[in-house]
Structures are given as C-alpha cells and as structure tokens.
C-alpha positions as semicolon CSV with decimal commas, in nm:
position;residue;x (nm);y (nm);z (nm)
1;M;-3,962;12,540;7,646
2;I;-4,289;12,566;7,391
3;A;-4,169;12,211;7,215
4;K;-4,163;11,975;7,499
5;T;-4,522;12,149;7,586
6;K;-4,656;12,017;7,298
7;E;-4,446;11,707;7,257
8;F;-4,572;11,633;7,608
9;L;-4,931;11,714;7,515
10;T;-4,889;11,473;7,176
11;E;-4,773;11,234;7,363
12;V;-5,091;11,213;7,650
13;K;-5,273;11,250;7,306
14;A;-5,116;10,885;7,179
15;E;-5,099;10,732;7,532
16;L;-5,505;10,834;7,555
17;D;-5,633;10,699;7,241
18;K;-5,435;10,359;7,315
19;V;-5,685;10,363;7,616
20;T;-6,060;10,132;7,652
21;W;-6,325;10,289;7,767
22;P;-6,598;10,111;7,979
23;T;-6,925;10,161;7,816
24;R;-7,148;10,338;8,019
25;K;-7,390;10,011;8,067
26;E;-7,036;9,904;8,213
27;T;-6,995;10,189;8,418
28;V;-7,316;10,218;8,541
29;S;-7,309;9,901;8,721
30;T;-6,946;9,910;8,863
31;T;-7,083;10,178;9,048
32;W;-7,332;10,036;9,218
33;V;-7,122;9,713;9,243
34;V;-6,908;10,033;9,466
35;V;-7,145;10,142;9,643
36;A;-7,304;9,809;9,823
37;I;-7,012;9,762;9,918
38;V;-6,987;10,093;10,086
39;L;-7,300;10,077;10,203
40;L;-7,197;9,713;10,386
41;I;-6,899;9,814;10,451
42;S;-7,011;10,125;10,675
43;V;-7,360;9,900;10,801
44;Y;-7,078;9,716;10,951
45;L;-6,824;9,967;11,085
46;G;-7,156;10,086;11,234
47;V;-7,267;9,747;11,395
48;C;-6,877;9,765;11,568
49;D;-6,856;10,127;11,698
50;V;-7,248;10,075;11,870
51;V;-7,108;9,706;12,036
52;L;-6,690;9,858;12,143
53;A;-6,888;10,191;12,260
54;K;-7,164;9,949;12,491
55;L;-6,852;9,703;12,652
56;M;-6,596;10,024;12,684
57;R;-6,949;10,137;12,918
58;I;-6,967;9,853;13,074
59;I;-6,588;9,786;13,138
60;L;-6,563;10,200;13,233
61;G;-6,888;10,120;13,442
C-alpha cells in the first residue's frame, strides 16, 4: 500500500513538472475576461427575466 502511494506521488510530481504554468500577468488578464463575461451574461439574463416577467403579467392579467 505504501509503495503504491509513493509511486503514485512520484508520478504526480513528474506530471506536474511538465505543466506550463501561466504567468501572473496572464492569470490576471484572463481573470478580468472571465469577470467581464460573467457580468455581461448576468445583465443579459436579468433583462430577459424582467421582460419575461412583464410579459407574463400582461398575459395573465
């Protein structure tokens, strides 16, 4: 059991050494892109919700 765990952790370390990690600048810029897209989608869904709610009030009286 311990030997398998040690082998697994060794393989994990070897795979992590192959990873190309993003720079701080890349991480910050992509984070801002994600935040902007989330805000845009939130506004879009909010507008859709308001429009559909008003439409339902009109239809149902």
